[in-house]
ChimeraX commands (.cxc) that place a marker at each C-alpha (Angstrom):
marker #1 position 90.49,132.05,6.87 radius 0.5
marker #1 position 89.73,135.19,4.88 radius 0.5
marker #1 position 92.27,137.86,3.83 radius 0.5
marker #1 position 91.07,140.22,6.55 radius 0.5
marker #1 position 91.93,137.54,9.12 radius 0.5
marker #1 position 95.61,137.44,8.11 radius 0.5
marker #1 position 97.62,139.25,10.77 radius 0.5
marker #1 position 100.85,140.51,9.23 radius 0.5
marker #1 position 103.70,141.60,11.45 radius 0.5
marker #1 position 105.21,145.06,10.96 radius 0.5
marker #1 position 107.97,145.24,8.33 radius 0.5
marker #1 position 111.45,144.52,9.68 radius 0.5
marker #1 position 114.92,144.19,8.13 radius 0.5
marker #1 position 115.27,140.81,6.46 radius 0.5
marker #1 position 118.98,140.26,6.93 radius 0.5
marker #1 position 119.50,138.27,10.12 radius 0.5
marker #1 position 115.78,138.14,10.96 radius 0.5
marker #1 position 116.11,134.38,11.50 radius 0.5
marker #1 position 118.44,134.91,14.44 radius 0.5
marker #1 position 117.13,135.07,17.99 radius 0.5
marker #1 position 113.40,135.13,18.63 radius 0.5
marker #1 position 112.28,137.77,16.15 radius 0.5
marker #1 position 110.21,135.44,13.96 radius 0.5
marker #1 position 107.51,132.95,15.00 radius 0.5
marker #1 position 108.43,129.29,15.29 radius 0.5
marker #1 position 105.30,128.28,13.42 radius 0.5
marker #1 position 104.07,127.81,9.81 radius 0.5
marker #1 position 102.67,130.72,7.87 radius 0.5
marker #1 position 102.97,133.23,5.06 radius 0.5
marker #1 position 105.75,135.70,4.38 radius 0.5
marker #1 position 106.34,138.59,2.02 radius 0.5
marker #1 position 109.51,140.42,0.99 radius 0.5
marker #1 position 109.82,143.93,-0.34 radius 0.5
marker #1 position 112.54,146.27,-1.60 radius 0.5
marker #1 position 112.72,149.69,-3.16 radius 0.5
marker #1 position 113.82,147.93,-6.37 radius 0.5
marker #1 position 110.54,146.00,-6.78 radius 0.5
marker #1 position 107.15,147.26,-7.93 radius 0.5
marker #1 position 104.95,146.20,-5.05 radius 0.5
marker #1 position 106.49,143.11,-3.47 radius 0.5
marker #1 position 109.55,141.08,-4.43 radius 0.5
marker #1 position 108.18,137.72,-3.31 radius 0.5
marker #1 position 105.28,136.07,-1.49 radius 0.5
marker #1 position 105.63,132.57,-0.05 radius 0.5
marker #1 position 104.35,130.08,2.49 radius 0.5
marker #1 position 105.97,127.44,4.62 radius 0.5
marker #1 position 104.81,124.38,6.54 radius 0.5
marker #1 position 108.00,124.48,8.59 radius 0.5
marker #1 position 108.62,127.49,10.82 radius 0.5
marker #1 position 108.85,131.02,9.47 radius 0.5
marker #1 position 112.15,131.33,11.33 radius 0.5
marker #1 position 113.57,128.27,9.50 radius 0.5
marker #1 position 112.25,129.39,6.12 radius 0.5
marker #1 position 113.91,132.77,6.37 radius 0.5
marker #1 position 117.10,131.09,7.57 radius 0.5
marker #1 position 117.15,129.19,4.27 radius 0.5
marker #1 position 117.82,132.55,2.61 radius 0.5
marker #1 position 120.99,133.26,4.59 radius 0.5
marker #1 position 123.17,132.43,1.51 radius 0.5
marker #1 position 121.91,135.52,-0.30 radius 0.5
marker #1 position 123.92,137.52,2.23 radius 0.5
marker #1 position 126.94,135.37,3.02 radius 0.5
marker #1 position 127.85,133.82,-0.34 radius 0.5
marker #1 position 129.72,135.36,-3.25 radius 0.5
marker #1 position 128.07,132.75,-5.50 radius 0.5
marker #1 position 124.42,132.62,-6.49 radius 0.5
marker #1 position 122.70,129.97,-4.32 radius 0.5
marker #1 position 120.97,126.96,-5.83 radius 0.5
marker #1 position 117.16,126.81,-5.99 radius 0.5
marker #1 position 117.32,124.55,-2.93 radius 0.5
marker #1 position 116.63,125.08,-0.10 radius 0.5
marker #1 position 114.70,128.18,-1.28 radius 0.5
marker #1 position 113.38,128.62,-4.80 radius 0.5
marker #1 position 113.62,132.42,-4.61 radius 0.5
marker #1 position 117.24,132.37,-3.41 radius 0.5
marker #1 position 118.79,132.95,-6.87 radius 0.5
marker #1 position 116.53,135.90,-7.68 radius 0.5
marker #1 position 116.95,137.55,-4.30 radius 0.5
marker #1 position 120.72,137.11,-4.53 radius 0.5
marker #1 position 120.63,138.76,-7.98 radius 0.5
marker #1 position 118.60,141.71,-6.68 radius 0.5
marker #1 position 121.10,142.14,-3.84 radius 0.5
marker #1 position 123.89,142.29,-6.44 radius 0.5
marker #1 position 121.94,145.18,-7.97 radius 0.5
marker #1 position 121.75,146.94,-4.60 radius 0.5
marker #1 position 118.43,145.79,-3.14 radius 0.5
marker #1 position 117.81,145.95,0.61 radius 0.5
marker #1 position 115.00,143.66,1.77 radius 0.5
marker #1 position 112.35,143.89,4.45 radius 0.5
marker #1 position 110.09,141.05,5.55 radius 0.5
marker #1 position 106.63,140.73,7.08 radius 0.5
marker #1 position 105.13,137.41,8.18 radius 0.5
marker #1 position 101.80,136.00,9.28 radius 0.5
marker #1 position 101.20,132.85,11.28 radius 0.5
marker #1 position 98.62,130.60,9.62 radius 0.5
marker #1 position 97.17,127.67,11.55 radius 0.5
marker #1 position 95.83,124.68,9.67 radius 0.5
marker #1 position 96.96,122.38,6.89 radius 0.5
marker #1 position 98.99,122.86,3.70 radius 0.5
marker #1 position 95.98,123.44,1.39 radius 0.5
marker #1 position 94.86,126.26,3.70 radius 0.5
marker #1 position 98.27,127.96,3.61 radius 0.5
marker #1 position 98.74,127.45,-0.11 radius 0.5
marker #1 position 95.25,128.72,-0.87 radius 0.5
marker #1 position 95.95,131.86,1.14 radius 0.5
marker #1 position 99.32,132.25,-0.60 radius 0.5
marker #1 position 97.44,132.28,-3.92 radius 0.5
marker #1 position 94.93,134.75,-2.55 radius 0.5
marker #1 position 97.55,137.19,-1.26 radius 0.5
marker #1 position 99.51,136.88,-4.52 radius 0.5
marker #1 position 96.42,137.49,-6.66 radius 0.5
marker #1 position 95.35,140.46,-4.56 radius 0.5
marker #1 position 98.82,141.91,-5.29 radius 0.5
marker #1 position 98.19,141.23,-8.98 radius 0.5
marker #1 position 94.84,143.01,-8.80 radius 0.5
marker #1 position 96.39,146.05,-7.12 radius 0.5
marker #1 position 99.57,146.35,-9.20 radius 0.5
marker #1 position 98.57,144.65,-12.46 radius 0.5
marker #1 position 101.48,142.25,-12.07 radius 0.5
marker #1 position 102.85,139.49,-9.84 radius 0.5
marker #1 position 105.54,140.01,-7.22 radius 0.5
marker #1 position 108.87,140.34,-9.04 radius 0.5
marker #1 position 110.29,136.87,-8.33 radius 0.5
marker #1 position 107.20,134.69,-8.03 radius 0.5
marker #1 position 106.49,132.03,-10.68 radius 0.5
marker #1 position 110.16,131.36,-11.43 radius 0.5
marker #1 position 111.02,134.87,-12.57 radius 0.5
marker #1 position 114.55,136.34,-12.60 radius 0.5
marker #1 position 115.97,139.84,-13.03 radius 0.5
marker #1 position 117.30,140.49,-16.53 radius 0.5
marker #1 position 121.08,140.10,-16.59 radius 0.5
marker #1 position 121.16,136.97,-14.42 radius 0.5
marker #1 position 120.82,133.27,-15.15 radius 0.5
marker #1 position 119.09,131.18,-12.46 radius 0.5
marker #1 position 120.96,128.38,-10.69 radius 0.5
marker #1 position 119.71,124.83,-10.98 radius 0.5
marker #1 position 118.14,122.89,-8.15 radius 0.5
marker #1 position 120.50,120.95,-5.89 radius 0.5
marker #1 position 119.75,117.27,-5.52 radius 0.5
marker #1 position 121.50,113.92,-5.90 radius 0.5
marker #1 position 119.94,113.17,-9.28 radius 0.5
marker #1 position 121.28,116.39,-10.80 radius 0.5
marker #1 position 124.68,115.92,-9.19 radius 0.5
marker #1 position 125.01,112.34,-10.48 radius 0.5
marker #1 position 123.99,113.46,-13.98 radius 0.5
marker #1 position 126.47,116.34,-13.90 radius 0.5
marker #1 position 123.65,118.83,-14.47 radius 0.5
marker #1 position 123.82,120.88,-11.28 radius 0.5
marker #1 position 125.09,124.38,-11.91 radius 0.5
marker #1 position 125.30,127.78,-10.32 radius 0.5
marker #1 position 123.86,130.74,-12.12 radius 0.5
marker #1 position 125.07,134.30,-12.03 radius 0.5
marker #1 position 125.46,137.38,-14.22 radius 0.5
marker #1 position 124.66,136.53,-17.83 radius 0.5
marker #1 position 123.69,138.29,-21.05 radius 0.5
marker #1 position 121.67,135.25,-22.11 radius 0.5
marker #1 position 117.89,135.66,-22.03 radius 0.5
marker #1 position 115.43,132.88,-21.28 radius 0.5
marker #1 position 111.78,132.48,-20.31 radius 0.5
marker #1 position 112.46,133.57,-16.71 radius 0.5
marker #1 position 113.12,137.09,-18.03 radius 0.5
marker #1 position 109.93,137.36,-20.04 radius 0.5
marker #1 position 107.14,139.52,-18.61 radius 0.5
marker #1 position 104.27,138.08,-16.65 radius 0.5
marker #1 position 100.66,138.55,-17.61 radius 0.5
marker #1 position 98.21,140.90,-15.92 radius 0.5
marker #1 position 94.95,139.53,-14.49 radius 0.5
marker #1 position 92.37,138.99,-17.21 radius 0.5
marker #1 position 89.58,140.18,-14.92 radius 0.5
marker #1 position 88.43,140.54,-11.35 radius 0.5
marker #1 position 88.39,137.61,-8.95 radius 0.5
marker #1 position 84.64,137.23,-9.36 radius 0.5
marker #1 position 81.91,135.53,-11.33 radius 0.5
marker #1 position 80.20,132.21,-10.62 radius 0.5
marker #1 position 82.61,129.30,-10.22 radius 0.5
marker #1 position 80.71,127.35,-12.90 radius 0.5
marker #1 position 79.82,130.33,-15.09 radius 0.5
marker #1 position 80.64,130.89,-18.78 radius 0.5
marker #1 position 82.57,133.98,-17.69 radius 0.5
marker #1 position 84.75,133.56,-14.63 radius 0.5
marker #1 position 87.75,135.71,-13.62 radius 0.5
marker #1 position 87.40,137.48,-16.97 radius 0.5
marker #1 position 87.87,134.29,-19.04 radius 0.5
marker #1 position 85.29,132.96,-21.50 radius 0.5
marker #1 position 85.06,129.25,-20.72 radius 0.5
marker #1 position 84.05,126.32,-22.91 radius 0.5
marker #1 position 80.77,124.53,-22.13 radius 0.5
marker #1 position 80.98,121.88,-19.42 radius 0.5
marker #1 position 81.72,118.41,-20.85 radius 0.5
marker #1 position 82.02,115.01,-19.22 radius 0.5
marker #1 position 85.68,114.47,-18.46 radius 0.5
marker #1 position 86.25,111.54,-20.82 radius 0.5
marker #1 position 84.85,113.50,-23.77 radius 0.5
marker #1 position 86.82,116.57,-22.70 radius 0.5
marker #1 position 90.09,114.66,-23.01 radius 0.5
marker #1 position 89.50,114.45,-26.77 radius 0.5
marker #1 position 87.55,117.66,-27.31 radius 0.5
marker #1 position 90.10,119.95,-25.67 radius 0.5
marker #1 position 92.80,119.11,-28.21 radius 0.5
marker #1 position 96.53,119.32,-27.64 radius 0.5
marker #1 position 96.87,123.01,-26.88 radius 0.5
marker #1 position 97.91,124.47,-23.56 radius 0.5
marker #1 position 95.15,126.05,-21.54 radius 0.5
marker #1 position 93.54,126.66,-18.18 radius 0.5
marker #1 position 90.90,124.19,-17.04 radius 0.5
marker #1 position 88.51,123.47,-14.18 radius 0.5
marker #1 position 86.84,120.28,-12.97 radius 0.5
marker #1 position 83.56,119.91,-11.10 radius 0.5
marker #1 position 81.68,116.98,-9.67 radius 0.5
marker #1 position 78.03,115.99,-10.01 radius 0.5
marker #1 position 75.85,117.99,-7.64 radius 0.5
marker #1 position 78.80,119.96,-6.22 radius 0.5
marker #1 position 78.64,123.70,-5.62 radius 0.5
marker #1 position 82.45,123.97,-5.51 radius 0.5
marker #1 position 85.21,122.98,-7.91 radius 0.5
marker #1 position 87.23,119.80,-7.56 radius 0.5
marker #1 position 90.34,121.22,-9.21 radius 0.5
marker #1 position 91.72,124.02,-11.40 radius 0.5
marker #1 position 94.87,123.57,-13.44 radius 0.5
marker #1 position 96.96,124.56,-16.42 radius 0.5
marker #1 position 98.89,122.82,-19.17 radius 0.5
marker #1 position 98.08,120.50,-22.07 radius 0.5
marker #1 position 94.55,119.96,-20.92 radius 0.5
marker #1 position 93.81,116.62,-22.60 radius 0.5
marker #1 position 96.89,115.04,-21.08 radius 0.5
marker #1 position 96.33,116.68,-17.71 radius 0.5
marker #1 position 92.75,115.44,-17.51 radius 0.5
marker #1 position 93.94,111.95,-18.41 radius 0.5
marker #1 position 96.51,112.14,-15.62 radius 0.5
marker #1 position 93.75,113.04,-13.16 radius 0.5
marker #1 position 91.70,110.03,-14.24 radius 0.5
marker #1 position 94.73,107.80,-13.65 radius 0.5
marker #1 position 95.03,109.18,-10.13 radius 0.5
marker #1 position 91.41,108.23,-9.61 radius 0.5
marker #1 position 92.45,104.62,-10.14 radius 0.5
marker #1 position 95.38,104.86,-7.72 radius 0.5
marker #1 position 94.32,104.08,-4.13 radius 0.5
marker #1 position 97.60,105.56,-2.86 radius 0.5
marker #1 position 96.95,108.98,-4.40 radius 0.5
marker #1 position 95.71,111.65,-1.95 radius 0.5
marker #1 position 93.64,113.06,-4.82 radius 0.5
marker #1 position 92.34,109.67,-5.93 radius 0.5
marker #1 position 88.94,109.71,-4.24 radius 0.5
marker #1 position 88.10,113.06,-5.85 radius 0.5
marker #1 position 89.07,112.00,-9.37 radius 0.5
marker #1 position 87.42,108.58,-8.98 radius 0.5
marker #1 position 83.99,110.16,-8.46 radius 0.5
marker #1 position 81.38,109.58,-11.16 radius 0.5
marker #1 position 79.96,112.44,-13.18 radius 0.5
marker #1 position 83.09,114.61,-13.32 radius 0.5
marker #1 position 82.94,117.41,-15.89 radius 0.5
marker #1 position 85.59,119.74,-17.29 radius 0.5
marker #1 position 85.63,123.20,-18.85 radius 0.5
marker #1 position 88.61,125.05,-20.28 radius 0.5
marker #1 position 89.88,128.25,-21.90 radius 0.5
marker #1 position 92.61,128.27,-24.53 radius 0.5
marker #1 position 95.36,130.86,-24.70 radius 0.5
marker #1 position 98.86,131.53,-26.05 radius 0.5
marker #1 position 100.46,132.07,-22.65 radius 0.5
marker #1 position 103.94,131.06,-21.58 radius 0.5
marker #1 position 104.23,128.55,-18.74 radius 0.5
marker #1 position 104.84,131.12,-16.00 radius 0.5
marker #1 position 101.94,133.20,-17.33 radius 0.5
marker #1 position 99.57,130.22,-17.12 radius 0.5
marker #1 position 100.76,129.69,-13.55 radius 0.5
marker #1 position 99.90,133.30,-12.76 radius 0.5
marker #1 position 96.40,132.89,-14.16 radius 0.5
marker #1 position 95.94,129.54,-12.42 radius 0.5
marker #1 position 96.86,131.30,-9.17 radius 0.5
marker #1 position 94.08,133.82,-9.84 radius 0.5
marker #1 position 91.55,131.01,-10.30 radius 0.5
marker #1 position 92.53,129.36,-7.03 radius 0.5
marker #1 position 92.36,132.74,-5.29 radius 0.5
marker #1 position 88.87,133.38,-6.67 radius 0.5
marker #1 position 87.75,129.99,-5.34 radius 0.5
marker #1 position 89.18,130.83,-1.90 radius 0.5
marker #1 position 87.34,134.15,-1.93 radius 0.5
marker #1 position 84.06,132.50,-2.94 radius 0.5
marker #1 position 84.16,129.45,-0.67 radius 0.5
marker #1 position 86.83,130.04,1.97 radius 0.5
marker #1 position 89.02,127.20,0.64 radius 0.5
marker #1 position 90.84,126.05,-2.53 radius 0.5
marker #1 position 89.20,123.41,-4.75 radius 0.5
marker #1 position 88.82,120.07,-2.99 radius 0.5
marker #1 position 91.70,118.20,-4.67 radius 0.5
marker #1 position 94.03,121.19,-4.94 radius 0.5
marker #1 position 97.39,120.94,-3.14 radius 0.5
marker #1 position 96.89,117.30,-2.12 radius 0.5
marker #1 position 99.90,116.01,-4.00 radius 0.5
marker #1 position 101.34,116.33,-7.46 radius 0.5
marker #1 position 100.74,119.57,-9.30 radius 0.5
marker link #1:1,2 radius 0.2
marker link #1:2,3 radius 0.2
marker link #1:3,4 radius 0.2
marker link #1:4,5 radius 0.2
marker link #1:5,6 radius 0.2
marker link #1:6,7 radius 0.2
marker link #1:7,8 radius 0.2
marker link #1:8,9 radius 0.2
marker link #1:9,10 radius 0.2
marker link #1:10,11 radius 0.2
marker link #1:11,12 radius 0.2
marker link #1:12,13 radius 0.2
marker link #1:13,14 radius 0.2
marker link #1:14,15 radius 0.2
marker link #1:15,16 radius 0.2
marker link #1:16,17 radius 0.2
marker link #1:17,18 radius 0.2
marker link #1:18,19 radius 0.2
marker link #1:19,20 radius 0.2
marker link #1:20,21 radius 0.2
marker link #1:21,22 radius 0.2
marker link #1:22,23 radius 0.2
marker link #1:23,24 radius 0.2
marker link #1:24,25 radius 0.2
marker link #1:25,26 radius 0.2
marker link #1:26,27 radius 0.2
marker link #1:27,28 radius 0.2
marker link #1:28,29 radius 0.2
marker link #1:29,30 radius 0.2
marker link #1:30,31 radius 0.2
marker link #1:31,32 radius 0.2
marker link #1:32,33 radius 0.2
marker link #1:33,34 radius 0.2
marker link #1:34,35 radius 0.2
marker link #1:35,36 radius 0.2
marker link #1:36,37 radius 0.2
marker link #1:37,38 radius 0.2
marker link #1:38,39 radius 0.2
marker link #1:39,40 radius 0.2
marker link #1:40,41 radius 0.2
marker link #1:41,42 radius 0.2
marker link #1:42,43 radius 0.2
marker link #1:43,44 radius 0.2
marker link #1:44,45 radius 0.2
marker link #1:45,46 radius 0.2
marker link #1:46,47 radius 0.2
marker link #1:47,48 radius 0.2
marker link #1:48,49 radius 0.2
marker link #1:49,50 radius 0.2
marker link #1:50,51 radius 0.2
marker link #1:51,52 radius 0.2
marker link #1:52,53 radius 0.2
marker link #1:53,54 radius 0.2
marker link #1:54,55 radius 0.2
marker link #1:55,56 radius 0.2
marker link #1:56,57 radius 0.2
marker link #1:57,58 radius 0.2
marker link #1:58,59 radius 0.2
marker link #1:59,60 radius 0.2
marker link #1:60,61 radius 0.2
marker link #1:61,62 radius 0.2
marker link #1:62,63 radius 0.2
marker link #1:63,64 radius 0.2
marker link #1:64,65 radius 0.2
marker link #1:65,66 radius 0.2
marker link #1:66,67 radius 0.2
marker link #1:67,68 radius 0.2
marker link #1:68,69 radius 0.2
marker link #1:69,70 radius 0.2
marker link #1:70,71 radius 0.2
marker link #1:71,72 radius 0.2
marker link #1:72,73 radius 0.2
marker link #1:73,74 radius 0.2
marker link #1:74,75 radius 0.2
marker link #1:75,76 radius 0.2
marker link #1:76,77 radius 0.2
marker link #1:77,78 radius 0.2
marker link #1:78,79 radius 0.2
marker link #1:79,80 radius 0.2
marker link #1:80,81 radius 0.2
marker link #1:81,82 radius 0.2
marker link #1:82,83 radius 0.2
marker link #1:83,84 radius 0.2
marker link #1:84,85 radius 0.2
marker link #1:85,86 radius 0.2
marker link #1:86,87 radius 0.2
marker link #1:87,88 radius 0.2
marker link #1:88,89 radius 0.2
marker link #1:89,90 radius 0.2
marker link #1:90,91 radius 0.2
marker link #1:91,92 radius 0.2
marker link #1:92,93 radius 0.2
marker link #1:93,94 radius 0.2
marker link #1:94,95 radius 0.2
marker link #1:95,96 radius 0.2
marker link #1:96,97 radius 0.2
marker link #1:97,98 radius 0.2
marker link #1:98,99 radius 0.2
marker link #1:99,100 radius 0.2
marker link #1:100,101 radius 0.2
marker link #1:101,102 radius 0.2
marker link #1:102,103 radius 0.2
marker link #1:103,104 radius 0.2
marker link #1:104,105 radius 0.2
marker link #1:105,106 radius 0.2
marker link #1:106,107 radius 0.2
marker link #1:107,108 radius 0.2
marker link #1:108,109 radius 0.2
marker link #1:109,110 radius 0.2
marker link #1:110,111 radius 0.2
marker link #1:111,112 radius 0.2
marker link #1:112,113 radius 0.2
marker link #1:113,114 radius 0.2
marker link #1:114,115 radius 0.2
marker link #1:115,116 radius 0.2
marker link #1:116,117 radius 0.2
marker link #1:117,118 radius 0.2
marker link #1:118,119 radius 0.2
marker link #1:119,120 radius 0.2
marker link #1:120,121 radius 0.2
marker link #1:121,122 radius 0.2
marker link #1:122,123 radius 0.2
marker link #1:123,124 radius 0.2
marker link #1:124,125 radius 0.2
marker link #1:125,126 radius 0.2
marker link #1:126,127 radius 0.2
marker link #1:127,128 radius 0.2
marker link #1:128,129 radius 0.2
marker link #1:129,130 radius 0.2
marker link #1:130,131 radius 0.2
marker link #1:131,132 radius 0.2
marker link #1:132,133 radius 0.2
marker link #1:133,134 radius 0.2
marker link #1:134,135 radius 0.2
marker link #1:135,136 radius 0.2
marker link #1:136,137 radius 0.2
marker link #1:137,138 radius 0.2
marker link #1:138,139 radius 0.2
marker link #1:139,140 radius 0.2
marker link #1:140,141 radius 0.2
marker link #1:141,142 radius 0.2
marker link #1:142,143 radius 0.2
marker link #1:143,144 radius 0.2
marker link #1:144,145 radius 0.2
marker link #1:145,146 radius 0.2
marker link #1:146,147 radius 0.2
marker link #1:147,148 radius 0.2
marker link #1:148,149 radius 0.2
marker link #1:149,150 radius 0.2
marker link #1:150,151 radius 0.2
marker link #1:151,152 radius 0.2
marker link #1:152,153 radius 0.2
marker link #1:153,154 radius 0.2
marker link #1:154,155 radius 0.2
marker link #1:155,156 radius 0.2
marker link #1:156,157 radius 0.2
marker link #1:157,158 radius 0.2
marker link #1:158,159 radius 0.2
marker link #1:159,160 radius 0.2
marker link #1:160,161 radius 0.2
marker link #1:161,162 radius 0.2
marker link #1:162,163 radius 0.2
marker link #1:163,164 radius 0.2
marker link #1:164,165 radius 0.2
marker link #1:165,166 radius 0.2
marker link #1:166,167 radius 0.2
marker link #1:167,168 radius 0.2
marker link #1:168,169 radius 0.2
marker link #1:169,170 radius 0.2
marker link #1:170,171 radius 0.2
marker link #1:171,172 radius 0.2
marker link #1:172,173 radius 0.2
marker link #1:173,174 radius 0.2
marker link #1:174,175 radius 0.2
marker link #1:175,176 radius 0.2
marker link #1:176,177 radius 0.2
marker link #1:177,178 radius 0.2
marker link #1:178,179 radius 0.2
marker link #1:179,180 radius 0.2
marker link #1:180,181 radius 0.2
marker link #1:181,182 radius 0.2
marker link #1:182,183 radius 0.2
marker link #1:183,184 radius 0.2
marker link #1:184,185 radius 0.2
marker link #1:185,186 radius 0.2
marker link #1:186,187 radius 0.2
marker link #1:187,188 radius 0.2
marker link #1:188,189 radius 0.2
marker link #1:189,190 radius 0.2
marker link #1:190,191 radius 0.2
marker link #1:191,192 radius 0.2
marker link #1:192,193 radius 0.2
marker link #1:193,194 radius 0.2
marker link #1:194,195 radius 0.2
marker link #1:195,196 radius 0.2
marker link #1:196,197 radius 0.2
marker link #1:197,198 radius 0.2
marker link #1:198,199 radius 0.2
marker link #1:199,200 radius 0.2
marker link #1:200,201 radius 0.2
marker link #1:201,202 radius 0.2
marker link #1:202,203 radius 0.2
marker link #1:203,204 radius 0.2
marker link #1:204,205 radius 0.2
marker link #1:205,206 radius 0.2
marker link #1:206,207 radius 0.2
marker link #1:207,208 radius 0.2
marker link #1:208,209 radius 0.2
marker link #1:209,210 radius 0.2
marker link #1:210,211 radius 0.2
marker link #1:211,212 radius 0.2
marker link #1:212,213 radius 0.2
marker link #1:213,214 radius 0.2
marker link #1:214,215 radius 0.2
marker link #1:215,216 radius 0.2
marker link #1:216,217 radius 0.2
marker link #1:217,218 radius 0.2
marker link #1:218,219 radius 0.2
marker link #1:219,220 radius 0.2
marker link #1:220,221 radius 0.2
marker link #1:221,222 radius 0.2
marker link #1:222,223 radius 0.2
marker link #1:223,224 radius 0.2
marker link #1:224,225 radius 0.2
marker link #1:225,226 radius 0.2
marker link #1:226,227 radius 0.2
marker link #1:227,228 radius 0.2
marker link #1:228,229 radius 0.2
marker link #1:229,230 radius 0.2
marker link #1:230,231 radius 0.2
marker link #1:231,232 radius 0.2
marker link #1:232,233 radius 0.2
marker link #1:233,234 radius 0.2
marker link #1:234,235 radius 0.2
marker link #1:235,236 radius 0.2
marker link #1:236,237 radius 0.2
marker link #1:237,238 radius 0.2
marker link #1:238,239 radius 0.2
marker link #1:239,240 radius 0.2
marker link #1:240,241 radius 0.2
marker link #1:241,242 radius 0.2
marker link #1:242,243 radius 0.2
marker link #1:243,244 radius 0.2
marker link #1:244,245 radius 0.2
marker link #1:245,246 radius 0.2
marker link #1:246,247 radius 0.2
marker link #1:247,248 radius 0.2
marker link #1:248,249 radius 0.2
marker link #1:249,250 radius 0.2
marker link #1:250,251 radius 0.2
marker link #1:251,252 radius 0.2
marker link #1:252,253 radius 0.2
marker link #1:253,254 radius 0.2
marker link #1:254,255 radius 0.2
marker link #1:255,256 radius 0.2
marker link #1:256,257 radius 0.2
marker link #1:257,258 radius 0.2
marker link #1:258,259 radius 0.2
marker link #1:259,260 radius 0.2
marker link #1:260,261 radius 0.2
marker link #1:261,262 radius 0.2
marker link #1:262,263 radius 0.2
marker link #1:263,264 radius 0.2
marker link #1:264,265 radius 0.2
marker link #1:265,266 radius 0.2
marker link #1:266,267 radius 0.2
marker link #1:267,268 radius 0.2
marker link #1:268,269 radius 0.2
marker link #1:269,270 radius 0.2
marker link #1:270,271 radius 0.2
marker link #1:271,272 radius 0.2
marker link #1:272,273 radius 0.2
marker link #1:273,274 radius 0.2
marker link #1:274,275 radius 0.2
marker link #1:275,276 radius 0.2
marker link #1:276,277 radius 0.2
marker link #1:277,278 radius 0.2
marker link #1:278,279 radius 0.2
marker link #1:279,280 radius 0.2
marker link #1:280,281 radius 0.2
marker link #1:281,282 radius 0.2
marker link #1:282,283 radius 0.2
marker link #1:283,284 radius 0.2
marker link #1:284,285 radius 0.2
marker link #1:285,286 radius 0.2
marker link #1:286,287 radius 0.2
marker link #1:287,288 radius 0.2
marker link #1:288,289 radius 0.2
marker link #1:289,290 radius 0.2
marker link #1:290,291 radius 0.2
view
């Protein structure tokens, strides 16, 4: 599916949209906007129904406390924006197919927003409005450890308040090229050598297979460790990604930078989006489990 094939519904009030038969009972993409956000507030996807996913945001309207990050990761940020006076509208698009298809299109729509506005939607990539601390997730492990907490108004600043990073370049260039999406990439190196050559710094990276015309994977993080983790998955017959990382002749290429974690995630999203634009799908092992 290409971006021009996405059929968005007209914008409608978000509050209560999960009631009745307003929203489709099918998987898809959704986007939220408000007059308080530059561009969009949030872009997401769901493998459940769009009606259910929006229903998971009911607490932003009916709770005096900031919701946890479960069942919706954007709940804390949307609740905070409502405290500041935001009124939200939603538009959705049904997307047939599997999770990699939906997640690839989510990256594409998000990166097209970044190209147009020079920034990500306000709450994507774990961002929060300044003046609010994000709630924790809500699961048994956190509860048993006494580490679950609700966020709320706070003068404390953390990484969620730091600015995102604009796209480095257009979503173009050859997938294997020295310059791709505006980045200047290292030469391609066999993956075992790359584990040592890439050092311990955080970076963006890409993996290709022998004779392939598409990428196997793009990622971010401490590249030597991440590549080693991929090789381990190649030895795990239970891993959905295993057969891709077990292939012979894998090569890696990377680009170093001094980005914060959420900024690397933004740039990784751009790389996945560029691959979707070029080939119609995300890299072969992307979104098959793990990161």
